[in-house]
N, C-alpha and C positions, 0 to 999 in steps of 0.2 A: 504494500500500500504506500503510494507516494505521498509526500506532503505538499506537492505542487500540482496544480491543475492547469492545463492549457484548454481554455474554452474559446470556441471560435464560431463565427458566422461566415459562411462563404456563399456568395450568390452565384459564382461561376466556376468555382474549383480552385482559383488561384490562392485564396487565403487558406483553403484546406491544405494545400501542399506546404505552405509556410508553417501552419500549425503543426503538421505532422513532423516536420524537420525540427521545430522548436521543442516539441514534446520529447523527441528522442534526445536532443542535446541537453535538456533540463532533467531528463529521467522522470518526466511528469506524466500523470494520467491525462487522457484526451477526452474532451466532450464537445460534440457539435451542437451549437445553438440552432435549432431548426424552427422556422416559423410554422405555426399551426396551419396557416394557409400559405403554401409555397408561392414564391415569386415566379411569374412567367417572364418571358423576355419583354413583353409589352409593359409589364409592371416596372421593369428596370430601365425603361427608356427615359433617361434624364432630360432629353430634349423636349419631351412632352410634359408640359406643366400639369396635366391631368393624370399622369401615370401614378400608379400606387406609390412608388418610391418618392416621387416629387411631392405628392400630397402629404405623405408621412413626414418628410423632412421639413415641410413648411409649417408643421404643427409641433411645437416644442412639447406638448402634453401627450402626443401620440405614443402609445406603447403596444406594438403588435404582440399578439399572444404567441407564446412558445409552445411547441408540441410536447416537450418533455423538460424535466428539471434534473439538476444534479442531486443525487440521492443523499449524499452526506457531505455537504459543503463544509461542515465544522471541522473535518479532518485536514483541510488544506490551510496552510499558512500563507502561501503565495498563489495567486491566481493570475495567469497570463490571459489577457482578453484580446482576441484577434478579430479583425473585420476588414472589409474593403472601405476605404475612405469615401464617404458620400457627403457632398456639400461641405467639405473641409472638416468634418467631424465624424463621429461614429454613427452608424445607422441606428434608428430608433429601437430596433430589436435588441441592441446592446444595452440600451437604457432599461428595457424590460428585464433583461438578464440581471443587471446590477441591482435593480430594485427588488428582485425576487428573493434575495438572500440577506442575512445579517453578515455584513462584511467588516464589521468593526474589528480593528486590530490586524486585519489582513493586509498583505502587500499586494497591490493590484498593478499589473504591468501591461499597458496597452501596446499592441503591435498591429501593424496594418500593412495592407498592400494597396497600391494606387498606380494609375497610369501616369500621374503627373503631379499630384499634390502631396504635401507632407501631413503630419499629424495636426498641424495648426494648434488650436487651443483644446484639443481632445482631452488631455490629461486634466486640465482645469475643469472642464465640463464634467468629466467622470468624478472628480473629487467632490464637486458640488452635489452629485447624485448620491455618493456614498461618503459623507464627510468624516466618518469615524474610521475609514480605511486609510492606508498610506499609499496613495496613487503616485507611481513613479512616472518619469518622462516617457519611458518606453521607446519605441523606434519603428522604423519602416523595415519590412522584410521583403522587399521586391527582389532582392538577391538573396539566395539561400547559402551564401558563402559562410565559412566559419566565422569570419570577422563580423559579418552582419548579425549572425546568431549570438555571438559573444557580446555584442553591444546591447542586446535586449535582455540577456540573462542577468538575474540578480543573485 
């Protein structure tokens, strides 16, 4: 039983590959954050202001439902949280994940994949959602090189 968890949401598979590499490097358990209603390619069309992802990201209070939950979050002291960057922050389903657990005293490390943007103010946003956790700066895992993985590991 590991004391670290890599939890991730992957819309297209890119973040999944990063999460798997990070879990191996951290000797951590792996958990996929799956939306109760899967995203279609039309839902992910950020060019369409009426697409599901656009509507969700324009509503700070939106919390998409998750299909499953981590059974024993209490066993983990460090939780790596991975996602594709949407509108310069984490997708709203990550907010759903963070709010679903008591993360007080835990180290939270965001990691992300993106075609062009960085993490922006993601760590600050996540810290506001779980104020009693210790949210780290985290990093981008567009490259799965050892140096990229080392930069995210705590």
